[in-house]
VOBA-1610 file (N, C-alpha, C; in pm, whole numbers, padded with zeros to 5 digits, always signed):
BEGIN
Unk-00571-00487+00283Unk-00424-00483+00288Unk-00372-00620+00330Unk-00294-00684+00242Unk-00245-00818+00276Unk-00115-00812+00357Unk-00030-00712+00327Unk+00097-00695+00400Unk+00115-00548+00434Unk+00150-00522+00559Unk+00173-00385+00604Unk+00300-00381+00687Unk+00400-00312+00636Unk+00528-00295+00706Unk+00533-00152+00757Unk+00557-00134+00886Unk+00555-00001+00944Unk+00681+00027+01026Unk+00759+00122+00975Unk+00868+00183+01051Unk+00967+00080+01108Unk+01014-00011+01022Unk+01107-00113+01071Unk+01252-00066+01064Unk+01326-00104+01166Unk+01470-00080+01175Unk+01537-00217+01184Unk+01632-00242+01094Unk+01699-00372+01092Unk+01849-00351+01080Unk+01925-00433+01152Unk+02071-00422+01148Unk+02133-00560+01140Unk+02258-00562+01097Unk+02342-00681+01103Unk+02451-00649+01205Unk+02437-00701+01326Unk+02533-00666+01430Unk+02527-00518+01460Unk+02641-00450+01446Unk+02648-00307+01473Unk+02616-00223+01350Unk+02595-00287+01236Unk+02568-00213+01112Unk+02417-00197+01091Unk+02370-00075+01106Unk+02228-00046+01086Unk+02202-00035+00935Unk+02104-00112+00885Unk+02076-00117+00742Unk+01946-00045+00707Unk+01839-00071+00780Unk+01710-00009+00753Unk+01677+00093+00860Unk+01624+00206+00815Unk+01594+00317+00905Unk+01447+00359+00886Unk+01358+00289+00953Unk+01217+00327+00950Unk+01147+00300+00818Unk+01173+00185+00758Unk+01111+00150+00630Unk+00964+00113+00650Unk+00878+00169+00566Unk+00735+00136+00566Unk+00690+00109+00423Unk+00605+00008+00407Unk+00544-00021+00277Unk+00420-00104+00298Unk+00335-00109+00197Unk+00215-00190+00206Unk+00180-00247+00069Unk+00112-00362+00072Unk+00076-00431-00051Unk-00067-00480-00040Unk-00146-00456-00145Unk-00282-00508-00153Unk-00283-00641-00228Unk-00383-00720-00204Unk-00399-00848-00274Unk-00404-00826-00426Unk-00324-00903-00499Unk-00324-00896-00645Unk-00231-00792-00703Unk-00165-00714-00619Unk-00071-00613-00668Unk+00066-00673-00697Unk+00137-00611-00792Unk+00280-00632-00806Unk+00346-00500-00768Unk+00426-00503-00662Unk+00491-00383-00610Unk+00642-00401-00622Unk+00709-00299-00675Unk+00854-00303-00689Unk+00923-00233-00573Unk+01033-00291-00531Unk+01123-00229-00434Unk+01255-00205-00508Unk+01279-00080-00544Unk+01392-00046-00629Unk+01500+00029-00552Unk+01616+00038-00615Unk+01728+00110-00555Unk+01859+00050-00598Unk+01963+00126-00583Unk+02097+00079-00620Unk+02141-00033-00526Unk+02250-00097-00561Unk+02305-00206-00481Unk+02343-00156-00342Unk+02304-00232-00239Unk+02346-00201-00104Unk+02258-00103-00028Unk+02138-00072-00080Unk+02054+00028-00013Unk+01957-00034+00088Unk+01948-00168+00090Unk+01863-00233+00189Unk+01746-00312+00133Unk+01745-00335+00002Unk+01632-00405-00059Unk+01622-00550-00007Unk+01731-00622-00016Unk+01731-00761+00030Unk+01703-00769+00179Unk+01758-00677+00256Unk+01734-00675+00401Unk+01587-00656+00432Unk+01518-00576+00351Unk+01374-00557+00370Unk+01301-00690+00352Unk+01334-00764+00246Unk+01270-00893+00224Unk+01303-00991+00336Unk+01428-00992+00378Unk+01470-01082+00487Unk+01402-01046+00618Unk+01376-00917+00637Unk+01304-00875+00758Unk+01161-00926+00755Unk+01097-00915+00640Unk+00959-00964+00626Unk+00952-01114+00653Unk+01052-01188+00601Unk+01052-01334+00616Unk+01100-01381+00753Unk+01149-01291+00836Unk+01199-01331+00967Unk+01339-01386+00966Unk+01407-01377+00852Unk+01545-01426+00843Unk+01643-01330+00910Unk+01613-01200+00901Unk+01688-01097+00973Unk+01584-01009+01041Unk+01537-01048+01159Unk+01425-00978+01221Unk+01458-00832+01252Unk+01362-00742+01232Unk+01385-00602+01267Unk+01394-00585+01419Unk+01472-00486+01460Unk+01484-00458+01604Unk+01365-00381+01656Unk+01295-00310+01567Unk+01174-00239+01607Unk+01087-00219+01484Unk+00962-00181+01507Unk+00867-00164+01399Unk+00768-00278+01393Unk+00679-00274+01297Unk+00571-00370+01286Unk+00562-00428+01146Unk+00538-00560+01138Unk+00510-00626+01011Unk+00382-00705+01031Unk+00277-00666+00960Unk+00147-00731+00975Unk+00108-00801+00845Unk+00073-00929+00859Unk+00033-01012+00746Unk-00113-01052+00767Unk-00199-01006+00677Unk-00343-01031+00692Unk-00391-00992+00832Unk-00342-00875+00876Unk-00379-00813+01003Unk-00318-00883+01124Unk-00233-00982+01104Unk-00166-01051+01214Unk-00021-01004+01223Unk+00023-00968+01343Unk+00162-00927+01362Unk+00253-01049+01347Unk+00351-01039+01255Unk+00441-01153+01233Unk+00586-01118+01266Unk+00613-00993+01299Unk+00749-00957+01336Unk+00791-01034+01461Unk+00904-01100+01454Unk+00951-01182+01564Unk+00921-01329+01549Unk+00832-01365+01455Unk+00805-01507+01431Unk+00920-01570+01354Unk+00948-01698+01374Unk+01052-01766+01295Unk+01009-01778+01149Unk+01106-01785+01062Unk+01078-01782+00918Unk+00991-01899+00872Unk+01007-02016+00933Unk+00927-02131+00888Unk+00778-02108+00917Unk+00749-02039+01026Unk+00609-02008+01056Unk+00553-01905+00959Unk+00636-01807+00923Unk+00593-01705+00827Unk+00566-01769+00691Unk+00651-01863+00651Unk+00628-01934+00525Unk+00497-02012+00530Unk+00468-02076+00643Unk+00343-02152+00656Unk+00221-02063+00648Unk+00235-01935+00685Unk+00122-01842+00680Unk+00090-01800+00537Unk+00183-01826+00443Unk+00152-01798+00303Unk+00244-01701+00233Unk+00364-01679+00285Unk+00462-01592+00219Unk+00574-01678+00163Unk+00596-01669+00032Unk+00701-01745-00034Unk+00817-01655-00071Unk+00939-01699-00044Unk+01059-01617-00066Unk+01149-01684-00169Unk+01183-01611-00275Unk+01277-01659-00377Unk+01406-01578-00361Unk+01508-01634-00297Unk+01630-01557-00269Unk+01713-01534-00394Unk+01800-01435-00386Unk+01885-01399-00499Unk+01978-01513-00538Unk+02028-01588-00439Unk+02126-01693-00468Unk+02062-01828-00505Unk+01929-01829-00518Unk+01851-01941-00575Unk+01847-02065-00487Unk+01958-02120-00447Unk+01960-02229-00350Unk+01880-02352-00393Unk+01900-02397-00516Unk+01839-02523-00557Unk+01915-02638-00490Unk+01848-02751-00477Unk+01915-02870-00423Unk+01991-02933-00539Unk+02123-02917-00538Unk+02204-02955-00654Unk+02205-03105-00681Unk+02188-03187-00577Unk+02192-03333-00595Unk+02057-03393-00628Unk+01951-03310-00624Unk+01818-03359-00657Unk+01781-03319-00800Unk+01697-03398-00862Unk+01651-03365-00996Unk+01551-03249-00989Unk+01519-03195-01105Unk+01418-03089-01112Unk+01288-03137-01048Unk+01245-03256-01086Unk+01120-03310-01031Unk+01129-03324-00880Unk+01241-03373-00830Unk+01256-03392-00685Unk+01260-03259-00612Unk+01325-03156-00672Unk+01326-03023-00612Unk+01184-02970-00594Unk+01099-02997-00692Unk+00961-02951-00685Unk+00877-03036-00590Unk+00901-03165-00593Unk+00820-03258-00513Unk+00837-03233-00363Unk+00959-03200-00318Unk+00981-03180-00175Unk+00913-03054-00124Unk+00873-02965-00215Unk+00815-02837-00173Unk+00663-02836-00175Unk+00600-02946-00214Unk+00454-02949-00226Unk+00389-02920-00092Unk+00293-02828-00094Unk+00217-02793+00026Unk+00073-02765-00017Unk-00022-02811+00059Unk-00162-02788+00027Unk-00194-02639+00033Unk-00282-02595-00054Unk-00322-02455-00058Unk-00404-02419+00065Unk-00379-02298+00120Unk-00457-02249+00234Unk-00574-02162+00189Unk-00584-02136+00059Unk-00693-02052+00007Unk-00790-02138-00073Unk-00901-02076-00113Unk-01001-02149-00189Unk-00981-02134-00339Unk-00874-02064-00377Unk-00848-02045-00518Unk-00771-02163-00577Unk-00711-02139-00694Unk-00633-02244-00758Unk-00512-02278-00673Unk-00470-02404-00679Unk-00348-02442-00611Unk-00243-02484-00714Unk-00118-02475-00673Unk-00008-02505-00764Unk+00026-02653-00758Unk+00030-02713-00875Unk+00065-02854-00890Unk+00183-02863-00986Unk+00237-02982-01000Unk+00346-03002-01097Unk+00300-02963-01237Unk+00179-03000-01271Unk+00126-02965-01403Unk+00120-02816-01427Unk+00076-02740-01325Unk+00065-02595-01341Unk+00200-02527-01351Unk+00299-02572-01272Unk+00430-02506-01281Unk+00499-02543-01412Unk+00476-02663-01463Unk+00534-02699-01593Unk+00466-02623-01706Unk+00340-02588-01686Unk+00271-02505-01785Unk+00330-02363-01785Unk+00361-02312-01666Unk+00421-02178-01656Unk+00565-02178-01702Unk+00639-02285-01668Unk+00780-02297-01705Unk+00799-02423-01789Unk+00759-02422-01916Unk+00767-02544-01998Unk+00909-02598-02012Unk+01011-02510-02001Unk+01149-02557-02011Unk+01182-02657-01902Unk+01120-02644-01786Unk+01148-02736-01676Unk+01089-02874-01702Unk+00978-02878-01775Unk+00913-03006-01802Unk+01003-03100-01881Unk+01083-03043-01970Unk+01168-03126-02056Unk+01298-03169-01988Unk+01325-03116-01868Unk+01450-03151-01798Unk+01419-03200-01656Unk+01306-03267-01641Unk+01262-03311-01508Unk+01363-03400-01439Unk+01438-03479-01515Unk+01530-03574-01454Unk+01672-03520-01439Unk+01695-03396-01479Unk+01828-03336-01467Unk+01850-03285-01325Unk+01969-03307-01274Unk+01999-03263-01138Unk+02018-03111-01134Unk+01981-03053-01020Unk+01986-02908-01004Unk+02123-02848-01028Unk+02227-02921-00993Unk+02362-02870-01009Unk+02406-02860-01154Unk+02332-02919-01246Unk+02368-02916-01388Unk+02279-02821-01468Unk+02203-02737-01400Unk+02115-02642-01469Unk+02188-02511-01495Unk+02145-02442-01599Unk+02197-02307-01625Unk+02139-02211-01522Unk+02192-02088-01521Unk+02142-01989-01427Unk+01995-01960-01447Unk+01953-01949-01572Unk+01812-01924-01601Unk+01723-02039-01558Unk+01769-02162-01581Unk+01691-02279-01541Unk+01681-02288-01390Unk+01790-02254-01321Unk+01787-02254-01175Unk+01690-02150-01122Unk+01686-02034-01187Unk+01594-01929-01142Unk+01449-01973-01161Unk+01420-02031-01277Unk+01285-02083-01300Unk+01249-02189-01198Unk+01345-02279-01169Unk+01320-02387-01074Unk+01294-02332-00934Unk+01369-02231-00895Unk+01352-02174-00761Unk+01215-02109-00746Unk+01171-02036-00849Unk+01038-01975-00845Unk+00931-02084-00845Unk+00948-02184-00932Unk+00851-02294-00940Unk+00842-02368-00808Unk+00957-02394-00746Unk+00959-02465-00617Unk+00886-02385-00510Unk+00905-02252-00511Unk+00835-02167-00414Unk+00685-02169-00438Unk+00644-02169-00566Unk+00502-02175-00598Unk+00438-02305-00550Unk+00515-02412-00548Unk+00462-02540-00502Unk+00418-02536-00356Unk+00468-02436-00283Unk+00423-02416-00145Unk+00293-02338-00137Unk+00235-02303-00253Unk+00108-02231-00262Unk+00105-02103-00178Unk+00199-02012-00200Unk+00199-01887-00124Unk+00090-01791-00173Unk+00049-01702-00085Unk-00042-01594-00122Unk+00035-01469-00161Unk+00161-01460-00118Unk+00250-01349-00153Unk+00385-01407-00192Unk+00439-01359-00304Unk+00569-01404-00353Unk+00669-01290-00341Unk+00777-01314-00267Unk+00887-01218-00255Unk+00998-01261-00351Unk+01027-01179-00450Unk+01129-01211-00550Unk+01249-01119-00531Unk+01364-01176-00499Unk+01484-01097-00474Unk+01577-01103-00595Unk+01583-00994-00669Unk+01672-00979-00786Unk+01660-01097-00882Unk+01540-01129-00930Unk+01526-01248-01016Unk+01599-01238-01149Unk+01624-01116-01200Unk+01690-01103-01331Unk+01841-01095-01320Unk+01895-01095-01199Unk+02039-01076-01178Unk+02121-01186-01245Unk+02216-01148-01329Unk+02310-01241-01390Unk+02255-01324-01504Unk+02135-01293-01551Unk+02075-01372-01658Unk+02091-01304-01793Unk+02099-01384-01899Unk+02109-01330-02035Unk+01981-01255-02070Unk+01991-01154-02158Unk+01873-01072-02192Unk+01753-01154-02238Unk+01774-01258-02318Unk+01662-01337-02367Unk+01594-01412-02252Unk+01674-01455-02153Unk+01619-01525-02037Unk+01542-01427-01950Unk+01596-01305-01936Unk+01525-01201-01860Unk+01390-01171-01923Unk+01386-01165-02056Unk+01260-01140-02126Unk+01160-01252-02098Unk+01206-01377-02105Unk+01118-01490-02078Unk+01068-01488-01934Unk+01158-01455-01842Unk+01121-01449-01702Unk+01016-01340-01678Unk+01033-01227-01745Unk+00934-01120-01735Unk+00798-01165-01782Unk+00795-01241-01890Unk+00667-01292-01942Unk+00602-01388-01842Unk+00685-01468-01776Unk+00631-01564-01679Unk+00578-01493-01554Unk+00649-01391-01509Unk+00600-01314-01394Unk+00473-01239-01431Unk+00466-01191-01556Unk+00345-01124-01604Unk+00226-01219-01601Unk+00248-01346-01634Unk+00140-01444-01628Unk+00095-01467-01484Unk+00190-01468-01392Unk+00153-01480-01251Unk+00066-01363-01208Unk+00104-01245-01254Unk+00025-01125-01222Unk-00116-01138-01278Unk-00128-01183-01401Unk-00259-01198-01464Unk-00346-01298-01389Unk-00283-01397-01326Unk-00357-01497-01249Unk-00390-01450-01108Unk-00347-01327-01074Unk-00383-01269-00944Unk-00281-01287-00834Unk-00159-01334-00867Unk-00057-01351-00765Unk-00010-01215-00713Unk+00001-01203-00583Unk+00054-01083-00520Unk+00205-01096-00510Unk+00279-00994-00557Unk+00424-01005-00568Unk+00491-00879-00517Unk+00596-00897-00437Unk+00688-00789-00401Unk+00819-00819-00471Unk+00855-00733-00565Unk+00968-00758-00655Unk+01083-00664-00621Unk+01192-00721-00576Unk+01312-00645-00539Unk+01409-00652-00657Unk+01446-00536-00713Unk+01525-00536-00836Unk+01617-00414-00846Unk+01730-00433-00914Unk+01813-00321-00961Unk+01776-00285-01105Unk+01725-00382-01178Unk+01687-00361-01317Unk+01552-00289-01321Unk+01557-00155-01329Unk+01436-00074-01317Unk+01338-00102-01431Unk+01387-00112-01553Unk+01296-00134-01667Unk+01222-00266-01651Unk+01293-00371-01619Unk+01232-00503-01599Unk+01122-00494-01493Unk+01152-00428-01384Unk+01060-00422-01272Unk+00940-00332-01300Unk+00964-00215-01357Unk+00856-00121-01382Unk+00756-00173-01484Unk+00805-00251-01580Unk+00715-00307-01682Unk+00614-00405-01621Unk+00644-00456-01503Unk+00559-00558-01441Unk+00474-00504-01326Unk+00508-00385-01276Unk+00455-00341-01147Unk+00342-00241-01157Unk+00262-00238-01049Unk+00157-00139-01032Unk+00208-00017-00957Unk+00284-00041-00852Unk+00339+00066-00768Unk+00485+00035-00737Unk+00554+00136-00682Unk+00694+00115-00648Unk+00732+00193-00524Unk+00836+00141-00459Unk+00905+00210-00351Unk+01051+00215-00390Unk+01117+00327-00363Unk+01260+00339-00391Unk+01334+00360-00259Unk+01431+00274-00235Unk+01514+00284-00116Unk+01645+00356-00147Unk+01690+00434-00053Unk+01822+00497-00060Unk+01876+00506+00082Unk+01992+00444+00103Unk+02056+00443+00235Unk+01961+00395+00345Unk+01886+00289+00312Unk+01801+00226+00412Unk+01673+00297+00444Unk+01635+00395+00363Unk+01511+00468+00385Unk+01430+00474+00256Unk+01297+00478+00270Unk+01210+00496+00153Unk+01214+00643+00114Unk+01262+00671-00006Unk+01274+00810-00053Unk+01167+00845-00157Unk+01104+00743-00214Unk+01000+00768-00314Unk+00900+00653-00309Unk+00773+00687-00324Unk+00670+00584-00340Unk+00558+00640-00426Unk+00495+00553-00502Unk+00387+00599-00588Unk+00356+00500-00697Unk+00266+00538-00786Unk+00228+00455-00898Unk+00333+00458-01007Unk+00341+00348-01083Unk+00441+00339-01190Unk+00415+00443-01299Unk+00290+00465-01333Unk+00257+00561-01438Unk+00306+00701-01402Unk+00286+00742-01278Unk+00331+00874-01234Unk+00484+00881-01231Unk+00548+00772-01190Unk+00694+00773-01182Unk+00757+00785-01320Unk+00697+00720-01419Unk+00752+00727-01555Unk+00752+00871-01607Unk+00659+00952-01559Unk+00652+01091-01604Unk+00746+01182-01526Unk+00799+01132-01414Unk+00881+01214-01324Unk+01030+01192-01355Unk+01080+01262-01454Unk+01219+01245-01497Unk+01318+01280-01386Unk+01284+01379-01307Unk+01374+01421-01200Unk+01390+01311-01095Unk+01280+01244-01060Unk+01287+01137-00963Unk+01372+01020-01015Unk+01354+00988-01143Unk+01432+00878-01202Unk+01582+00911-01198Unk+01617+01032-01238Unk+01758+01071-01239Unk+01816+01073-01098Unk+01735+01116-01001Unk+01782+01127-00863Unk+01808+00992-00800Unk+01717+00896-00821Unk+01722+00773-00745Unk+01772+00650-00820Unk+01760+00649-00953Unk+01790+00526-01026Unk+01900+00540-01130Unk+01918+00658-01187Unk+02020+00672-01291Unk+02159+00656-01233Unk+02246+00594-01310Unk+02384+00571-01264Unk+02464+00701-01272
//
């Protein structure tokens, strides 16, 4: 078990968002965290990263308790976070955005280099000198994921990667995430787009009102029409 979240409660001031959320991820898995807008998906990722620390509960990374650690330490341990708002450096070029994020690999496997991320995202290779502020939404999303990979994480947290993107870009992004999966990257994918997420995932958790209401394998969930209608249908 590479990540184990147990019974976390997280709030923003007086607003309680998570109520005893638990989940776990094995090495090499792609796990989806699904649910409608506002149910606590992003807060779960922020809790894991230490950006919004839980008030109680346990978060264990490779058997080490990380709840309460600052986010920069959690990132150094090997967890990469791709936020929904992307946060590219608008005044830096694509190449410079990637260069500032280079970090040596902590594992004995392959490490991410400029060549590898350009192979995964060939569109970025042709716009290396373009500043981040002049990129399209899809290009910014690719750049944000590529920049996070340059830190050589063992786990990638993706927060709503398909949000606001054109269908063709979403399709391309799905293919790129699928390649990451094939290479053995462990991913926790937070999404509202159920089809996009389920096509990529091994297992899923569904949040509703800050609680896990469903968990299981994707194959079993696809057969459970009642669960889909209850938790995901509009």
